[in-house]
C-alpha positions in Angstrom: 0.2 0.1 0.0 1.3 3.5 -0.8 0.5 6.0 1.9 1.2 9.7 1.3 2.3 12.2 4.2 1.6 15.2 2.3 -1.0 16.4 4.7 -1.9 17.9 8.3 -4.2 16.2 10.4 -7.6 17.5 12.0 -10.4 16.4 13.6 -11.7 13.9 15.7 -12.3 10.2 15.6 -13.3 7.3 18.0 -10.9 4.5 18.4 -12.6 0.9 18.1 -12.9 -0.9 21.4 -9.7 -2.2 23.3 -8.6 -5.5 22.1 -7.4 -6.6 25.4 -10.8 -5.9 26.9 -12.5 -7.2 24.3 -11.1 -10.8 24.3 -11.5 -11.2 28.3 -15.1 -10.2 27.6 -15.9 -12.7 25.6 -13.9 -15.3 27.2 -14.9 -14.5 31.0 -18.3 -14.1 29.6 -18.7 -17.5 28.2 -17.7 -19.3 31.3 -20.2 -17.0 33.6 -23.7 -18.0 33.8 -26.1 -16.2 31.9 -25.7 -13.8 29.6 -23.2 -11.0 28.8 -23.9 -8.3 26.7 -20.9 -6.2 25.5 -20.9 -2.5 23.9 -18.1 -1.4 21.9 -16.6 -4.7 21.3 -13.6 -4.9 18.9 -14.4 -7.0 15.7 -10.9 -7.4 14.2 -9.6 -10.7 13.4 -8.1 -11.7 16.6 -11.0 -11.1 18.4 -13.0 -13.0 15.8 -10.6 -15.8 16.4 -11.4 -15.7 20.2 -15.1 -15.7 19.4 -14.9 -18.9 16.9 -12.8 -20.9 19.5 -15.5 -20.7 22.1 -18.5 -20.9 19.7 -16.7 -24.5 18.9 -17.0 -25.4 22.4 -21.0 -24.9 22.3 -21.1 -21.0 23.3 -23.5 -18.8 21.3 -22.5 -15.5 20.4 -25.1 -13.6 18.8 -25.2 -9.9 17.5 -28.3 -7.4 18.5 -27.1 -4.2 16.5 -24.3 -3.0 18.0 -24.2 -5.1 20.8 -22.8 -8.7 21.0 -24.4 -11.2 23.6 -22.6 -13.9 24.8 -24.8 -16.8 26.0 -22.5 -18.1 29.1 -22.9 -21.6 30.4 -20.8 -21.2 33.7 -17.2 -22.7 34.5 -18.2 -26.0 33.7 -20.3 -25.8 30.7 -18.0 -25.7 27.8 -17.8 -28.9 25.5 -15.2 -30.6 23.9 -14.7 -29.0 20.2 -14.9 -31.1 17.1 -11.9 -29.6 15.5 -8.7 -28.0 16.3 -9.2 -24.8 17.8 -7.8 -22.0 15.7 -6.0 -18.9 16.9 -5.6 -17.2 13.8 -2.6 -14.6 14.4 -3.7 -14.0 18.1 -1.0 -15.0 20.9 -3.7 -13.5 23.4 -6.6 -16.0 22.7 -3.7 -18.9 22.5 -2.4 -18.0 25.9 -5.4 -17.2 28.0 -7.9 -19.7 26.6 -4.8 -22.4 27.4 -5.5 -21.8 31.3 -9.1 -22.0 30.6 -8.9 -25.6 28.5 -6.1 -27.0 31.2 -9.1 -26.6 34.1 -11.4 -29.0 31.8 -12.4 -32.9 31.7 -11.8 -33.2 27.6 -8.9 -33.0 25.0 -8.6 -29.8 22.8 -5.8 -29.1 20.5 -5.1 -25.1 19.9 -3.0 -24.1 16.6 -2.6 -20.8 14.9 -1.5 -19.3 11.9 2.5 -19.5 10.6 3.3 -16.4 12.2 1.8 -17.3 15.8 3.3 -20.8 15.5 6.5 -19.2 16.1 5.7 -17.3 19.3 7.1 -19.0 22.8 4.5 -21.3 24.4 7.0 -22.5 27.5 6.1 -19.3 29.3 2.4 -20.7 29.8 3.0 -24.4 29.5 5.8 -24.5 32.6 3.2 -22.6 35.2 0.2 -24.8 33.8 2.3 -28.3 33.9 3.3 -27.2 37.5 -0.7 -27.1 38.3 -0.9 -30.7 36.6 -1.9 -30.1 33.5 -1.2 -32.1 30.9 -0.2 -29.6 28.3 2.4 -30.6 25.2 3.6 -29.2 22.4 2.9 -31.3 19.5 6.0 -30.0 17.3 8.2 -30.9 20.5 9.6 -27.0 20.2 7.2 -25.2 23.1 5.2 -23.8 20.3 2.0 -24.5 18.5 0.0 -26.6 17.9 -0.8 -27.5 22.0 -2.5 -30.8 22.7 -4.0 -30.3 26.3 -5.6 -33.4 27.9 -7.4 -33.4 31.2 -5.3 -34.6 34.4 -6.9 -35.2 37.3 -5.8 -34.9 40.9 -6.6 -37.9 42.4 -9.0 -38.0 45.7 -9.0 -34.3 45.4 -12.4 -32.1 45.0 -14.0 -28.9 44.9 -17.0 -28.7 46.0 -18.4 -31.7 45.4 -16.5 -31.7 41.7 -13.0 -33.8 40.6 -10.6 -31.3 41.1 -8.4 -31.2 38.0 -5.6 -28.9 38.8 -3.9 -27.6 42.0 -3.3 -24.2 43.1 0.1 -22.9 43.3 2.2 -20.1 43.5 4.2 -18.9 40.3 7.1 -16.4 40.0 7.0 -15.4 36.5 10.3 -14.4 35.4 8.3 -11.9 32.9 5.8 -9.0 33.3 3.2 -10.7 31.1 -0.5 -10.2 31.6 -1.1 -13.1 29.0 1.2 -15.5 31.5 -0.6 -14.0 34.3 -4.1 -14.3 33.0 -3.5 -17.7 31.9 -2.9 -18.8 35.6 -5.5 -16.9 36.8 -7.9 -18.4 34.7 -6.7 -22.0 35.4 -6.2 -21.3 39.2 -10.7 -20.8 39.0 -10.3 -24.6 38.5 -7.6 -25.7 41.0 -7.9 -27.1 44.5 -5.8 -26.7 47.7 -6.5 -23.1 48.2 -5.8 -19.8 46.2 -3.3 -19.6 43.1 -1.1 -17.0 42.9 1.1 -14.8 40.4 3.8 -12.5 41.4 5.6 -10.4 38.8 8.7 -8.5 38.4 6.7 -5.6 37.4 3.0 -5.4 37.7 1.1 -6.0 34.1 -1.6 -4.6 32.5 -4.9 -5.7 35.1 -7.6 -5.9 32.6 -8.2 -9.6 33.7 -8.1 -9.0 37.4 -10.9 -5.8 36.7 -13.2 -7.9 34.9 -12.7 -11.3 36.8 -13.9 -9.5 40.6 -16.6 -7.5 38.4 -18.2 -11.3 37.2 -17.7 -12.2 40.8 -14.5 -14.1 41.5 -12.8 -13.8 44.8 -9.5 -12.1 43.5 -7.0 -9.9 45.0 -4.1 -8.1 44.4 -1.1 -7.6 47.2 2.0 -5.5 45.5 3.1 -7.3 42.9 1.0 -10.6 43.6 -2.4 -11.5 42.3 -4.6 -13.8 44.1 -7.6 -16.2 43.2 -9.8 -18.3 44.7 -11.4 -21.5 43.1 -14.8 -22.1 41.5 -15.8 -19.1 41.6 -19.6 -18.0 40.8 -19.4 -16.1 37.6 -22.6 -14.1 36.7 -23.0 -12.7 33.2 -22.4 -8.8 33.0 -23.1 -5.9 31.1 -19.9 -4.5 30.0 -18.9 -1.0 27.8 -15.3 -1.7 26.0 -13.7 1.6 25.8 -11.2 2.9 23.3 -7.9 1.1 22.8 -5.1 3.1 24.0 -2.5 0.8 21.6 -5.0 2.1 18.8 -5.1 6.1 20.0 -1.3 5.8 20.2 -0.7 5.8 16.6 -2.8 9.1 16.1 -1.3 10.4 19.4 1.9 9.8 17.9 0.8 11.5 14.2 -0.8 14.4 15.8 2.5 15.1 17.6 4.9 15.0 14.6 2.8 16.4 11.8 3.2 19.9 11.4 0.0 22.2 11.9 -1.8 19.2 13.3 -5.0 18.8 16.0 -6.4 16.0 16.7 -9.4 15.1 19.4 -9.3 11.2 20.2 -12.7 10.3 22.0 -13.1 7.4 24.3 -9.3 6.4 24.9 -9.1 3.7 27.8 -6.8 5.3 30.8 -6.0 2.4 32.4 -3.1 3.1 34.9 -1.2 0.0 33.6 -1.7 0.8 30.2 -0.8 4.3 29.4 2.6 4.5 29.6 2.6 6.0 26.0 0.9 9.1 27.6 4.1 9.6 30.0 6.5 9.2 27.5 4.8 11.6 25.1 4.6 14.2 27.5 8.1 13.7 28.6 9.4 14.2 25.3 7.5 17.5 25.0 4.1 16.5 23.4 1.5 18.7 23.4 -1.4 16.2 25.3 -4.5 17.6 27.2 -7.1 15.5 28.8 -10.5 17.3 27.7 -13.1 14.8 29.9 -12.5 11.7 32.0 -15.1 9.0 32.7 -15.8 5.3 33.5 -16.4 3.1 31.0 -17.3 0.0 32.5 -15.0 0.1 35.1 -12.2 0.9 33.4 -11.1 4.7 33.1 -11.6 6.7 30.0 -11.0 10.0 28.6 -10.9 12.4 25.2 -7.7 13.6 24.4 -6.7 16.5 22.7 -3.1 16.2 20.8 -1.4 19.3 19.0 1.9 19.3 16.6 4.9 19.2 19.2 8.4 20.1 19.2 9.9 16.2 20.8 12.9 15.7 22.3 15.0 12.6 23.1 14.5 10.5 26.4 15.6 7.5 27.9 12.9 4.8 28.0 13.2 1.7 30.3 12.7 -0.3 33.4 9.2 -0.2 35.3 7.2 1.7 32.5 8.1 -0.6 29.5 5.1 -3.3 30.4 2.7 -0.4 30.3 3.6 0.2 26.7 5.1 -2.3 25.3 2.9 -2.7 22.3 3.3 0.9 21.8 7.1 0.9 21.3 7.2 0.9 17.7 5.2 4.1 17.4 7.1 5.4 20.2 10.3 4.5 18.1 9.1 6.6 15.1 8.3 9.7 17.3 11.9 9.3 18.4 13.1 9.4 15.1 11.3 13.0 14.7 12.6 14.3 18.3 16.0 16.3 18.7 18.7 14.3 20.4 18.9 10.7 21.3 16.1 8.2 22.4 17.5 5.1 24.2 14.6 2.1 24.7 16.0 -0.4 27.1 14.6 -3.5 29.0 12.3 -4.3 25.9 13.5 -7.8 24.7 9.8 -9.0 24.7 9.7 -7.1 21.3 11.9 -9.8 19.9 9.2 -12.3 20.3 5.7 -10.3 19.0 4.1 -10.9 15.5 7.6 -10.4 14.1 11.2 -9.1 15.9 10.2 -5.5 16.6 13.3 -4.5 17.3 15.0 -5.8 14.1 12.0 -4.7 11.9 11.8 -1.3 13.2 15.3 -0.7 13.0 15.6 -2.1 9.3 12.6 -0.3 8.0 13.9 3.7 10.2 17.1 3.1 8.3 15.4 2.9 5.1 13.8 5.9 5.6 17.2 7.7 6.2 16.9 7.2 10.0 20.2 6.9 12.1 19.0 4.2 14.5 21.0 1.0 16.0 19.4 -1.9 17.6 20.5 -3.5 20.8 20.1 -6.7 22.8 16.9 -5.0 24.7 16.1 -2.5 22.3 17.1 0.7 20.4 19.0 3.7 20.3 17.7 6.4 18.0 19.3 9.8 16.8 16.6 12.0 15.9 15.7 14.8 13.9 17.5 13.8 10.1 14.7 14.0 7.4 13.5 11.4 6.3 12.3 10.3 3.1 10.2 8.2 0.8 11.4 4.1 0.9 9.7 0.5 0.5 8.8 -0.9 4.1 8.7 -4.3 5.5 5.6 -5.1 7.8 6.6 -9.3 8.2 2.9 -9.0 8.7 2.9 -7.4 11.7 -0.1 -4.7 12.4 1.9 -2.4 14.5 4.4 -2.2 12.2 2.3 -0.9 9.3 0.3 1.3 11.7 3.8 3.0 12.8 5.2 3.3 9.6 1.6 4.9 8.0 2.5 7.4 11.4 6.2 8.0 9.6 5.0 8.7 6.7 2.6 11.8 8.0 5.3 13.0 10.3 7.9 12.8 7.1 5.5 14.4 4.7 6.4 11.8 2.0 5.0 9.0 0.6 5.8 5.3 1.8 5.3 2.1 0.0 4.1 -0.4 3.0 4.2 -4.1 2.1 1.6 -6.1 3.7 -0.4 -3.4 5.1 -3.4 -5.4 5.2 -2.5 -6.7 8.0 -3.8 -3.9 10.5 -7.1 -6.0 10.1 -5.8 -8.0 13.2 -6.5 -4.9 15.6 -7.6 -2.4 13.6 -9.6 -3.0 10.3 -10.7 0.6 9.6 -7.2 2.1 10.4 -6.4 3.6 7.0 -9.6 5.0 6.9 -9.7 6.9 10.0 -6.3 8.5 9.2 -7.2 9.1 5.6 -10.5 11.1 7.2 -8.2 13.3 9.1 -6.1 14.6 6.5 -6.3 18.1 5.4 -4.5 19.9 2.4 -1.2 21.5 3.6 
């Protein structure tokens, strides 16, 4: 796709619903008792993968206008699928659903596309195995496909039911909401007391918030989350706020594109997710909170973004989990900033949909940026004019959107190969970006 950046950006938009919250609403709604009504759910390819997995296990999910209704069947109401569950490109689907599948009394196999098959699954296989799950990589390399079979703990019961898993405390080596959520979801099917997870730094907390809203006995003490077994989950009405990871592209585009002013409405402002705002403001970005409100238990706000002169900074440490998905577009911002930006403590970027350190470094260099890859991030020497180029997405949605932003800031045209991959998280991205473009 050829993207032309010879425009200023003006106007307002509402970004699609939060992907992380949408996944969790479908999953938890499916294992709750009764109906869960979801407004604002993101209908991207990833979230459709989650819906199809639960439909394959007997959950009815229907559309009523702009609302999606999940007819939940309770914690033990899923049935064995007739086929392999297909997670598509979605790491969130795979890792979270594995925690639920580990607690079922039937066998399942979960697989995905060629990109997802490259992503590491040992990070969930290890804790689930400690809980007694019978889970293994059929390819023998700790990657998909995963086979999950029931493994009962003899003579143990919870509220009269045979226990499939056992409660553990897991010290996670990485701050990962997907790992944490997998263990917490499995913990609902475990005997022996509360299951708990401790992280080196607290990751996004959407799972904890939503499980509590559905009725789970869940608590947080510092960096540790505890969940009790056999909760009585009850269907809820959920309003999904806009995805701050999607808003990040328009925040960045508004800051680096001369003469721009954008009002972005209904942005989720969860404090475990909004590191992009802290970084952008520290770099000198002009971002105002126009209005704050509550969106189904999650804080949200309208943001006014104006073009700004940015300065480089050091980004690392405890803020990284709150902006891990936004680091590609932050790297683009850094390319337009005066001075040097160092991104560190972000080795997790190597095991996303692509190796985002290598791909961002390569593509920024193609545009004329002075950038170096490191083992856990990048060093970006900003301020040099960027120029037209052909860039490779490696079918990574966040790479595609980041370089559309780069084209806007540079005022040039970019040939973005594989740009259709934005459908994974933001199907209308290019249309929304085009609607904001105004002739200079």
